[in-house]
PQR file with spaces between the fields and no chain letter, atoms N, CA, C, O and H, PARSE charges and radii, in Angstrom:
ATOM       1  N    MET     1     100.536   75.262   26.089 -0.4000 1.5000
ATOM       2  CA   MET     1     101.765   74.629   25.176 -0.0000 2.0000
ATOM       3  C    MET     1     101.076   74.021   24.467  0.5500 1.7000
ATOM       4  O    MET     1     100.177   73.563   25.171 -0.5500 1.4000
ATOM       5  N    ARG     2     100.941   73.713   23.416 -0.4000 1.5000
ATOM       6  CA   ARG     2     100.255   72.915   22.454 -0.0000 2.0000
ATOM       7  C    ARG     2     100.309   71.208   22.413  0.5500 1.7000
ATOM       8  O    ARG     2     101.305   70.643   22.864 -0.5500 1.4000
ATOM       9  H    ARG     2     101.671   74.086   22.844  0.4000 1.0000
ATOM      10  N    THR     3      99.516   70.659   22.014 -0.4000 1.5000
ATOM      11  CA   THR     3      99.465   68.909   22.484 -0.0000 2.0000
ATOM      12  C    THR     3      99.880   68.523   20.248  0.5500 1.7000
ATOM      13  O    THR     3      99.505   69.114   19.235 -0.5500 1.4000
ATOM      14  H    THR     3      98.706   71.118   21.647  0.4000 1.0000
ATOM      15  N    LEU     4     100.496   67.673   20.405 -0.4000 1.5000
ATOM      16  CA   LEU     4     100.737   67.259   19.086 -0.0000 2.0000
ATOM      17  C    LEU     4      99.414   67.188   18.152  0.5500 1.7000
ATOM      18  O    LEU     4      99.498   67.063   16.931 -0.5500 1.4000
ATOM      19  H    LEU     4     100.801   67.193   21.227  0.4000 1.0000
ATOM      20  N    LYS     5      98.457   67.261   18.694 -0.4000 1.5000
ATOM      21  CA   LYS     5      96.987   66.896   17.727 -0.0000 2.0000
ATOM      22  C    LYS     5      96.625   68.726   17.085  0.5500 1.7000
ATOM      23  O    LYS     5      96.045   69.009   16.037 -0.5500 1.4000
ATOM      24  H    LYS     5      98.389   67.363   19.686  0.4000 1.0000
ATOM      25  N    GLU     6      97.186   69.688   18.109 -0.4000 1.5000
ATOM      26  CA   GLU     6      96.855   70.961   17.940 -0.0000 2.0000
ATOM      27  C    GLU     6      97.658   71.528   16.470  0.5500 1.7000
ATOM      28  O    GLU     6      97.275   72.625   16.064 -0.5500 1.4000
ATOM      29  H    GLU     6      97.657   69.458   18.961  0.4000 1.0000
ATOM      30  N    TYR     7      98.877   70.734   15.578 -0.4000 1.5000
ATOM      31  CA   TYR     7      99.705   71.189   15.022 -0.0000 2.0000
ATOM      32  C    TYR     7      98.742   70.380   13.317  0.5500 1.7000
ATOM      33  O    TYR     7      97.987   69.428   13.119 -0.5500 1.4000
ATOM      34  H    TYR     7      99.188   69.843   15.908  0.4000 1.0000
ATOM      35  N    PRO     8      99.357   71.429   12.497 -0.5600 1.5000
ATOM      36  CA   PRO     8      99.092   70.902   10.751  0.2800 2.0000
ATOM      37  C    PRO     8     100.031   69.205   10.814  0.5500 1.7000
ATOM      38  O    PRO     8     101.205   69.044   11.145 -0.5500 1.4000
ATOM      39  N    VAL     9      99.065   68.177   10.393 -0.4000 1.5000
ATOM      40  CA   VAL     9      99.929   66.899   10.511 -0.0000 2.0000
ATOM      41  C    VAL     9     100.668   66.937    9.038  0.5500 1.7000
ATOM      42  O    VAL     9     100.997   65.801    8.695 -0.5500 1.4000
ATOM      43  H    VAL     9      98.110   68.308   10.124  0.4000 1.0000
ATOM      44  N    ASN    10     101.070   68.132    7.918 -0.4000 1.5000
ATOM      45  CA   ASN    10     101.789   68.160    7.356 -0.0000 2.0000
ATOM      46  C    ASN    10     103.386   68.904    7.639  0.5500 1.7000
ATOM      47  O    ASN    10     104.491   69.020    7.109 -0.5500 1.4000
ATOM      48  H    ASN    10     100.803   69.055    8.197  0.4000 1.0000
ATOM      49  N    GLU    11     102.707   69.249    8.726 -0.4000 1.5000
ATOM      50  CA   GLU    11     104.248   69.911    9.354 -0.0000 2.0000
ATOM      51  C    GLU    11     104.752   69.206   10.291  0.5500 1.7000
ATOM      52  O    GLU    11     105.957   68.983   10.408 -0.5500 1.4000
ATOM      53  H    GLU    11     101.810   69.154    9.156  0.4000 1.0000
ATOM      54  N    LEU    12     103.809   68.768   11.089 -0.4000 1.5000
ATOM      55  CA   LEU    12     105.041   67.244   11.764 -0.0000 2.0000
ATOM      56  C    LEU    12     105.264   65.869   10.765  0.5500 1.7000
ATOM      57  O    LEU    12     105.922   64.936   11.226 -0.5500 1.4000
ATOM      58  H    LEU    12     102.831   68.949   10.994  0.4000 1.0000
ATOM      59  N    LYS    13     104.830   65.797    9.710 -0.4000 1.5000
ATOM      60  CA   LYS    13     105.668   64.651    9.158 -0.0000 2.0000
ATOM      61  C    LYS    13     106.573   65.374    8.027  0.5500 1.7000
ATOM      62  O    LYS    13     107.048   64.771    7.064 -0.5500 1.4000
ATOM      63  H    LYS    13     104.295   66.555    9.336  0.4000 1.0000
ATOM      64  N    LEU    14     106.755   66.854    8.301 -0.4000 1.5000
ATOM      65  CA   LEU    14     108.348   66.869    7.792 -0.0000 2.0000
ATOM      66  C    LEU    14     109.512   67.324    8.783  0.5500 1.7000
ATOM      67  O    LEU    14     110.692   67.521    8.491 -0.5500 1.4000
ATOM      68  H    LEU    14     106.369   67.344    9.083  0.4000 1.0000
ATOM      69  N    ILE    15     108.902   67.442   10.006 -0.4000 1.5000
ATOM      70  CA   ILE    15     109.238   67.549   11.379 -0.0000 2.0000
ATOM      71  C    ILE    15     110.029   65.968   11.627  0.5500 1.7000
ATOM      72  O    ILE    15     111.229   65.917   11.897 -0.5500 1.4000
ATOM      73  H    ILE    15     107.944   67.282   10.244  0.4000 1.0000
ATOM      74  N    TYR    16     109.308   64.918   11.514 -0.4000 1.5000
ATOM      75  CA   TYR    16     109.746   64.175   11.894 -0.0000 2.0000
ATOM      76  C    TYR    16     110.721   63.046   11.148  0.5500 1.7000
ATOM      77  O    TYR    16     111.505   62.212   11.603 -0.5500 1.4000
ATOM      78  H    TYR    16     108.333   64.959   11.295  0.4000 1.0000
ATOM      79  N    GLN    17     110.162   63.532    9.291 -0.4000 1.5000
ATOM      80  CA   GLN    17     111.238   63.135    8.186 -0.0000 2.0000
ATOM      81  C    GLN    17     112.745   64.257    8.618  0.5500 1.7000
ATOM      82  O    GLN    17     113.849   63.714    8.559 -0.5500 1.4000
ATOM      83  H    GLN    17     109.525   64.209    8.922  0.4000 1.0000
ATOM      84  N    THR    18     112.722   64.742    8.749 -0.4000 1.5000
ATOM      85  CA   THR    18     113.800   65.576    8.956 -0.0000 2.0000
ATOM      86  C    THR    18     115.056   64.989   10.302  0.5500 1.7000
ATOM      87  O    THR    18     116.271   64.878   10.466 -0.5500 1.4000
ATOM      88  H    THR    18     111.826   65.183    8.796  0.4000 1.0000
ATOM      89  N    LEU    19     113.723   64.743   11.038 -0.4000 1.5000
ATOM      90  CA   LEU    19     114.451   64.127   12.589 -0.0000 2.0000
ATOM      91  C    LEU    19     114.984   62.825   12.346  0.5500 1.7000
ATOM      92  O    LEU    19     115.873   62.253   12.976 -0.5500 1.4000
ATOM      93  H    LEU    19     112.736   64.833   10.905  0.4000 1.0000
ATOM      94  N    HIS    20     114.309   62.407   11.314 -0.4000 1.5000
ATOM      95  CA   HIS    20     114.536   60.663   11.247 -0.0000 2.0000
ATOM      96  C    HIS    20     115.648   60.685    9.772  0.5500 1.7000
ATOM      97  O    HIS    20     116.295   59.683    9.466 -0.5500 1.4000
ATOM      98  H    HIS    20     113.587   62.872   10.802  0.4000 1.0000
ATOM      99  N    ALA    21     115.695   61.603    9.211 -0.4000 1.5000
ATOM     100  CA   ALA    21     116.657   61.913    8.584 -0.0000 2.0000
ATOM     101  C    ALA    21     118.141   61.866    9.341  0.5500 1.7000
ATOM     102  O    ALA    21     118.844   60.860    9.431 -0.5500 1.4000
ATOM     103  H    ALA    21     115.170   62.417    9.460  0.4000 1.0000
ATOM     104  N    SER    22     118.437   63.118    9.835 -0.4000 1.5000
ATOM     105  CA   SER    22     119.354   62.820   11.216 -0.0000 2.0000
ATOM     106  C    SER    22     119.943   62.063   11.849  0.5500 1.7000
ATOM     107  O    SER    22     121.059   62.424   12.221 -0.5500 1.4000
ATOM     108  H    SER    22     117.865   63.936    9.761  0.4000 1.0000
ATOM     109  N    LEU    23     119.469   60.738   12.232 -0.4000 1.5000
ATOM     110  CA   LEU    23     119.205   59.982   12.850 -0.0000 2.0000
ATOM     111  C    LEU    23     121.045   59.400   12.580  0.5500 1.7000
ATOM     112  O    LEU    23     121.895   59.488   13.466 -0.5500 1.4000
ATOM     113  H    LEU    23     118.562   60.444   11.929  0.4000 1.0000
ATOM     114  N    PRO    24     121.329   58.799   11.088 -0.5600 1.5000
ATOM     115  CA   PRO    24     122.866   58.263   10.974  0.2800 2.0000
ATOM     116  C    PRO    24     124.106   59.258   11.934  0.5500 1.7000
ATOM     117  O    PRO    24     124.937   58.839   12.739 -0.5500 1.4000
ATOM     118  N    SER    25     123.882   60.456   11.554 -0.4000 1.5000
ATOM     119  CA   SER    25     124.943   61.792   12.279 -0.0000 2.0000
ATOM     120  C    SER    25     124.489   62.218   13.425  0.5500 1.7000
ATOM     121  O    SER    25     125.080   63.043   14.121 -0.5500 1.4000
ATOM     122  H    SER    25     123.207   60.796   10.900  0.4000 1.0000
ATOM     123  N    GLU    26     123.441   61.704   13.697 -0.4000 1.5000
ATOM     124  CA   GLU    26     123.041   62.132   15.173 -0.0000 2.0000
ATOM     125  C    GLU    26     122.062   61.157   16.166  0.5500 1.7000
ATOM     126  O    GLU    26     120.992   61.404   16.724 -0.5500 1.4000
ATOM     127  H    GLU    26     122.961   61.033   13.132  0.4000 1.0000
ATOM     128  N    PRO    27     122.901   59.953   16.134 -0.5600 1.5000
ATOM     129  CA   PRO    27     122.705   57.902   16.429  0.2800 2.0000
ATOM     130  C    PRO    27     121.777   58.826   17.729  0.5500 1.7000
ATOM     131  O    PRO    27     120.597   58.476   17.721 -0.5500 1.4000
ATOM     132  N    GLU    28     122.142   60.073   18.973 -0.4000 1.5000
ATOM     133  CA   GLU    28     121.422   60.068   19.627 -0.0000 2.0000
ATOM     134  C    GLU    28     119.951   60.158   20.027  0.5500 1.7000
ATOM     135  O    GLU    28     119.191   59.930   20.967 -0.5500 1.4000
ATOM     136  H    GLU    28     123.100   60.357   18.979  0.4000 1.0000
ATOM     137  N    LEU    29     119.983   60.603   18.828 -0.4000 1.5000
ATOM     138  CA   LEU    29     118.391   60.884   18.490 -0.0000 2.0000
ATOM     139  C    LEU    29     116.839   59.399   18.892  0.5500 1.7000
ATOM     140  O    LEU    29     115.643   59.330   19.174 -0.5500 1.4000
ATOM     141  H    LEU    29     120.601   60.789   18.064  0.4000 1.0000
ATOM     142  N    MET    30     118.200   58.416   18.597 -0.4000 1.5000
ATOM     143  CA   MET    30     117.496   57.135   18.817 -0.0000 2.0000
ATOM     144  C    MET    30     116.875   56.884   20.064  0.5500 1.7000
ATOM     145  O    MET    30     115.980   56.045   20.175 -0.5500 1.4000
ATOM     146  H    MET    30     119.171   58.472   18.368  0.4000 1.0000
ATOM     147  N    ASP    31     117.368   57.677   21.166 -0.4000 1.5000
ATOM     148  CA   ASP    31     116.844   57.744   22.348 -0.0000 2.0000
ATOM     149  C    ASP    31     115.845   58.882   23.082  0.5500 1.7000
ATOM     150  O    ASP    31     115.438   59.046   24.232 -0.5500 1.4000
ATOM     151  H    ASP    31     118.094   58.358   21.076  0.4000 1.0000
ATOM     152  N    SER    32     115.662   59.610   21.740 -0.4000 1.5000
ATOM     153  CA   SER    32     114.421   60.417   22.120 -0.0000 2.0000
ATOM     154  C    SER    32     113.375   60.447   22.175  0.5500 1.7000
ATOM     155  O    SER    32     112.557   59.967   21.390 -0.5500 1.4000
ATOM     156  H    SER    32     115.993   59.476   20.806  0.4000 1.0000
ATOM     157  N    LEU    33     113.230   60.954   23.009 -0.4000 1.5000
ATOM     158  CA   LEU    33     111.502   60.223   23.639 -0.0000 2.0000
ATOM     159  C    LEU    33     110.383   61.313   22.877  0.5500 1.7000
ATOM     160  O    LEU    33     109.168   61.115   22.884 -0.5500 1.4000
ATOM     161  H    LEU    33     113.895   61.344   23.646  0.4000 1.0000
ATOM     162  N    LEU    34     111.255   62.865   22.019 -0.4000 1.5000
ATOM     163  CA   LEU    34     110.409   63.436   21.555 -0.0000 2.0000
ATOM     164  C    LEU    34     109.824   62.901   20.262  0.5500 1.7000
ATOM     165  O    LEU    34     108.670   62.950   19.836 -0.5500 1.4000
ATOM     166  H    LEU    34     112.242   63.026   22.013  0.4000 1.0000
ATOM     167  N    LEU    35     111.323   62.190   19.572 -0.4000 1.5000
ATOM     168  CA   LEU    35     110.654   61.762   18.256 -0.0000 2.0000
ATOM     169  C    LEU    35     110.209   60.304   18.058  0.5500 1.7000
ATOM     170  O    LEU    35     109.897   59.673   17.049 -0.5500 1.4000
ATOM     171  H    LEU    35     112.260   62.149   19.918  0.4000 1.0000
ATOM     172  N    GLU    36     110.310   59.874   19.791 -0.4000 1.5000
ATOM     173  CA   GLU    36     109.394   58.696   19.410 -0.0000 2.0000
ATOM     174  C    GLU    36     107.624   58.739   19.622  0.5500 1.7000
ATOM     175  O    GLU    36     106.668   58.166   19.097 -0.5500 1.4000
ATOM     176  H    GLU    36     110.564   60.387   20.611  0.4000 1.0000
ATOM     177  N    ASP    37     107.819   59.757   20.699 -0.4000 1.5000
ATOM     178  CA   ASP    37     106.085   60.106   20.763 -0.0000 2.0000
ATOM     179  C    ASP    37     105.371   61.024   19.338  0.5500 1.7000
ATOM     180  O    ASP    37     104.236   61.085   18.866 -0.5500 1.4000
ATOM     181  H    ASP    37     108.595   60.222   21.125  0.4000 1.0000
ATOM     182  N    LEU    38     106.434   61.531   19.055 -0.4000 1.5000
ATOM     183  CA   LEU    38     105.860   62.242   17.020 -0.0000 2.0000
ATOM     184  C    LEU    38     105.578   60.697   16.376  0.5500 1.7000
ATOM     185  O    LEU    38     104.434   60.585   15.934 -0.5500 1.4000
ATOM     186  H    LEU    38     107.356   61.481   19.439  0.4000 1.0000
ATOM     187  N    GLN    39     106.118   59.925   16.296 -0.4000 1.5000
ATOM     188  CA   GLN    39     106.260   58.761   15.329 -0.0000 2.0000
ATOM     189  C    GLN    39     104.941   57.820   15.584  0.5500 1.7000
ATOM     190  O    GLN    39     104.300   57.276   14.686 -0.5500 1.4000
ATOM     191  H    GLN    39     107.047   60.016   16.655  0.4000 1.0000
ATOM     192  N    ARG    40     104.567   57.708   17.493 -0.4000 1.5000
ATOM     193  CA   ARG    40     103.698   57.275   17.523 -0.0000 2.0000
ATOM     194  C    ARG    40     102.337   57.682   17.085  0.5500 1.7000
ATOM     195  O    ARG    40     101.360   57.054   16.678 -0.5500 1.4000
ATOM     196  H    ARG    40     105.088   58.150   18.223  0.4000 1.0000
ATOM     197  N    PHE    41     102.661   59.283   17.360 -0.4000 1.5000
ATOM     198  CA   PHE    41     101.122   60.191   16.882 -0.0000 2.0000
ATOM     199  C    PHE    41     101.053   59.996   15.761  0.5500 1.7000
ATOM     200  O    PHE    41      99.967   59.521   15.429 -0.5500 1.4000
ATOM     201  H    PHE    41     103.455   59.793   17.690  0.4000 1.0000
ATOM     202  N    LEU    42     101.878   60.178   14.831 -0.4000 1.5000
ATOM     203  CA   LEU    42     102.246   60.239   13.180 -0.0000 2.0000
ATOM     204  C    LEU    42     101.252   58.401   12.833  0.5500 1.7000
ATOM     205  O    LEU    42     100.245   58.200   12.155 -0.5500 1.4000
ATOM     206  H    LEU    42     102.760   60.564   15.101  0.4000 1.0000
ATOM     207  N    GLN    43     102.165   57.352   13.689 -0.4000 1.5000
ATOM     208  CA   GLN    43     101.204   56.076   13.190 -0.0000 2.0000
ATOM     209  C    GLN    43      99.842   56.273   13.176  0.5500 1.7000
ATOM     210  O    GLN    43      99.064   55.975   12.270 -0.5500 1.4000
ATOM     211  H    GLN    43     102.983   57.516   14.240  0.4000 1.0000
ATOM     212  N    GLU    44      99.597   56.794   14.236 -0.4000 1.5000
ATOM     213  CA   GLU    44      98.170   56.745   15.035 -0.0000 2.0000
ATOM     214  C    GLU    44      97.301   57.318   14.131  0.5500 1.7000
ATOM     215  O    GLU    44      96.157   56.897   13.961 -0.5500 1.4000
ATOM     216  H    GLU    44     100.229   57.036   14.973  0.4000 1.0000
ATOM     217  N    ARG    45      97.937   58.564   13.345 -0.4000 1.5000
ATOM     218  CA   ARG    45      96.932   59.558   12.550 -0.0000 2.0000
ATOM     219  C    ARG    45      97.041   58.459   11.386  0.5500 1.7000
ATOM     220  O    ARG    45      95.933   58.183   10.925 -0.5500 1.4000
ATOM     221  H    ARG    45      98.866   58.905   13.483  0.4000 1.0000
ATOM     222  N    ALA    46      97.928   57.884   10.899 -0.4000 1.5000
ATOM     223  CA   ALA    46      97.850   56.869    9.617 -0.0000 2.0000
ATOM     224  C    ALA    46      97.041   55.748    9.765  0.5500 1.7000
ATOM     225  O    ALA    46      96.414   55.287    8.812 -0.5500 1.4000
ATOM     226  H    ALA    46      98.828   58.109   11.273  0.4000 1.0000
ATOM     227  N    SER    47      97.000   55.217   11.012 -0.4000 1.5000
ATOM     228  CA   SER    47      96.172   54.120   10.608 -0.0000 2.0000
ATOM     229  C    SER    47      94.873   54.609   10.858  0.5500 1.7000
ATOM     230  O    SER    47      94.156   53.615   10.969 -0.5500 1.4000
ATOM     231  H    SER    47      97.509   55.592   11.787  0.4000 1.0000
ATOM     232  N    GLN    48      94.379   55.369   10.966 -0.4000 1.5000
ATOM     233  CA   GLN    48      93.303   56.342   11.218 -0.0000 2.0000
ATOM     234  C    GLN    48      92.599   56.584    9.648  0.5500 1.7000
ATOM     235  O    GLN    48      91.389   56.586    9.422 -0.5500 1.4000
ATOM     236  H    GLN    48      94.961   56.177   10.876  0.4000 1.0000
ATOM     237  N    ASP    49      93.694   56.785    8.641 -0.4000 1.5000
ATOM     238  CA   ASP    49      93.477   56.790    7.453 -0.0000 2.0000
ATOM     239  C    ASP    49      93.428   55.417    7.145  0.5500 1.7000
ATOM     240  O    ASP    49      92.320   55.188    6.661 -0.5500 1.4000
ATOM     241  H    ASP    49      94.677   56.784    8.825  0.4000 1.0000
ATOM     242  N    GLY    50      93.997   54.572    7.192 -0.4000 1.5000
ATOM     243  CA   GLY    50      93.923   53.589    6.463 -0.0000 2.0000
ATOM     244  C    GLY    50      95.040   52.537    6.334  0.5500 1.7000
ATOM     245  O    GLY    50      94.892   51.432    5.811 -0.5500 1.4000
ATOM     246  H    GLY    50      94.897   54.758    7.586  0.4000 1.0000
ATOM     247  N    VAL    51      96.126   52.995    6.851 -0.4000 1.5000
ATOM     248  CA   VAL    51      97.549   52.869    6.671 -0.0000 2.0000
ATOM     249  C    VAL    51      97.729   51.894    7.398  0.5500 1.7000
ATOM     250  O    VAL    51      97.273   51.879    8.541 -0.5500 1.4000
ATOM     251  H    VAL    51      96.246   53.892    7.275  0.4000 1.0000
ATOM     252  N    ASP    52      98.509   50.763    6.833 -0.4000 1.5000
ATOM     253  CA   ASP    52      99.227   49.540    7.582 -0.0000 2.0000
ATOM     254  C    ASP    52     100.421   50.088    7.788  0.5500 1.7000
ATOM     255  O    ASP    52     101.168   50.128    6.810 -0.5500 1.4000
ATOM     256  H    ASP    52      98.880   50.775    5.904  0.4000 1.0000
ATOM     257  N    VAL    53     100.833   50.554    8.878 -0.4000 1.5000
ATOM     258  CA   VAL    53     101.990   51.043    9.242 -0.0000 2.0000
ATOM     259  C    VAL    53     102.987   50.350    9.402  0.5500 1.7000
ATOM     260  O    VAL    53     104.111   50.809    9.204 -0.5500 1.4000
ATOM     261  H    VAL    53     100.226   50.521    9.672  0.4000 1.0000
ATOM     262  N    SER    54     102.782   49.159    9.776 -0.4000 1.5000
ATOM     263  CA   SER    54     103.726   48.133    9.761 -0.0000 2.0000
ATOM     264  C    SER    54     104.521   47.612    8.353  0.5500 1.7000
ATOM     265  O    SER    54     105.547   46.963    8.144 -0.5500 1.4000
ATOM     266  H    SER    54     101.868   48.786    9.937  0.4000 1.0000
ATOM     267  N    THR    55     103.295   48.368    7.346 -0.4000 1.5000
ATOM     268  CA   THR    55     104.034   48.080    6.034 -0.0000 2.0000
ATOM     269  C    THR    55     104.782   49.261    5.759  0.5500 1.7000
ATOM     270  O    THR    55     104.111   50.286    5.637 -0.5500 1.4000
ATOM     271  H    THR    55     102.462   48.895    7.516  0.4000 1.0000
ATOM     272  N    HIS    56     106.396   49.382    5.595 -0.4000 1.5000
ATOM     273  CA   HIS    56     107.022   50.137    5.300 -0.0000 2.0000
ATOM     274  C    HIS    56     106.799   51.497    3.837  0.5500 1.7000
ATOM     275  O    HIS    56     106.888   52.717    3.700 -0.5500 1.4000
ATOM     276  H    HIS    56     106.941   48.550    5.694  0.4000 1.0000
ATOM     277  N    SER    57     106.460   50.223    2.980 -0.4000 1.5000
ATOM     278  CA   SER    57     105.471   50.973    1.847 -0.0000 2.0000
ATOM     279  C    SER    57     104.895   51.974    2.349  0.5500 1.7000
ATOM     280  O    SER    57     105.340   53.117    2.453 -0.5500 1.4000
ATOM     281  H    SER    57     106.388   49.231    3.091  0.4000 1.0000
ATOM     282  N    GLN    58     103.503   51.407    2.798 -0.4000 1.5000
ATOM     283  CA   GLN    58     102.423   52.392    2.994 -0.0000 2.0000
ATOM     284  C    GLN    58     102.440   53.547    4.465  0.5500 1.7000
ATOM     285  O    GLN    58     101.700   54.451    4.855 -0.5500 1.4000
ATOM     286  H    GLN    58     103.142   50.479    2.714  0.4000 1.0000
ATOM     287  N    TRP    59     103.688   52.927    4.946 -0.4000 1.5000
ATOM     288  CA   TRP    59     104.092   54.112    5.737 -0.0000 2.0000
ATOM     289  C    TRP    59     104.615   55.557    5.296  0.5500 1.7000
ATOM     290  O    TRP    59     104.314   56.704    5.625 -0.5500 1.4000
ATOM     291  H    TRP    59     104.289   52.193    4.630  0.4000 1.0000
ATOM     292  N    ALA    60     105.561   54.972    4.376 -0.4000 1.5000
ATOM     293  CA   ALA    60     106.750   55.749    3.622 -0.0000 2.0000
ATOM     294  C    ALA    60     105.636   56.659    2.887  0.5500 1.7000
ATOM     295  O    ALA    60     105.508   57.869    3.078 -0.5500 1.4000
ATOM     296  H    ALA    60     105.805   54.040    4.109  0.4000 1.0000
ATOM     297  N    GLY    61     104.711   55.734    1.860 -0.4000 1.5000
ATOM     298  CA   GLY    61     104.483   56.540    1.257 -0.0000 2.0000
ATOM     299  C    GLY    61     102.839   57.966    2.031  0.5500 1.7000
ATOM     300  O    GLY    61     102.362   58.867    1.341 -0.5500 1.4000
ATOM     301  H    GLY    61     104.815   54.751    1.705  0.4000 1.0000
ATOM     302  N    TRP    62     102.594   57.782    2.891 -0.4000 1.5000
ATOM     303  CA   TRP    62     101.718   58.232    3.811 -0.0000 2.0000
ATOM     304  C    TRP    62     102.628   58.900    4.277  0.5500 1.7000
ATOM     305  O    TRP    62     102.150   59.934    3.811 -0.5500 1.4000
ATOM     306  H    TRP    62     102.982   57.050    3.452  0.4000 1.0000
ATOM     307  N    LEU    63     103.894   59.399    4.994 -0.4000 1.5000
ATOM     308  CA   LEU    63     105.057   60.175    5.285 -0.0000 2.0000
ATOM     309  C    LEU    63     104.906   61.213    3.929  0.5500 1.7000
ATOM     310  O    LEU    63     104.562   62.394    3.985 -0.5500 1.4000
ATOM     311  H    LEU    63     104.283   58.559    5.373  0.4000 1.0000
ATOM     312  N    ASN    64     105.103   60.782    3.243 -0.4000 1.5000
ATOM     313  CA   ASN    64     105.165   61.691    1.770 -0.0000 2.0000
ATOM     314  C    ASN    64     103.933   61.730    1.100  0.5500 1.7000
ATOM     315  O    ASN    64     104.059   61.373   -0.071 -0.5500 1.4000
ATOM     316  H    ASN    64     105.383   59.823    3.198  0.4000 1.0000
ATOM     317  N    ASP    65     102.800   62.031    1.414 -0.4000 1.5000
ATOM     318  CA   ASP    65     101.696   62.410    0.692 -0.0000 2.0000
ATOM     319  C    ASP    65     101.409   61.635   -0.362  0.5500 1.7000
ATOM     320  O    ASP    65     100.751   62.109   -1.288 -0.5500 1.4000
ATOM     321  H    ASP    65     102.698   62.320    2.366  0.4000 1.0000
ATOM     322  N    ARG    66     101.839   60.371   -0.390 -0.4000 1.5000
ATOM     323  CA   ARG    66     101.300   59.229   -1.604 -0.0000 2.0000
ATOM     324  C    ARG    66     100.268   58.525   -1.544  0.5500 1.7000
ATOM     325  O    ARG    66      99.992   57.755   -2.464 -0.5500 1.4000
ATOM     326  H    ARG    66     102.375   59.986    0.362  0.4000 1.0000
């Protein structure tokens, strides 16, 4: 089984955004360990790229490749 770091970041971003957008209709995702791990991994990668993930606009921009 692969670890998250073995997948392309853009693919992981797409999966994260898709899951995150589903939260209103699928609130049980809020308790998803996979979603939590994916978010933590992506935030670590964003931080390595110089993004302040505590600033929503920077985090969202990084997720959307802006």
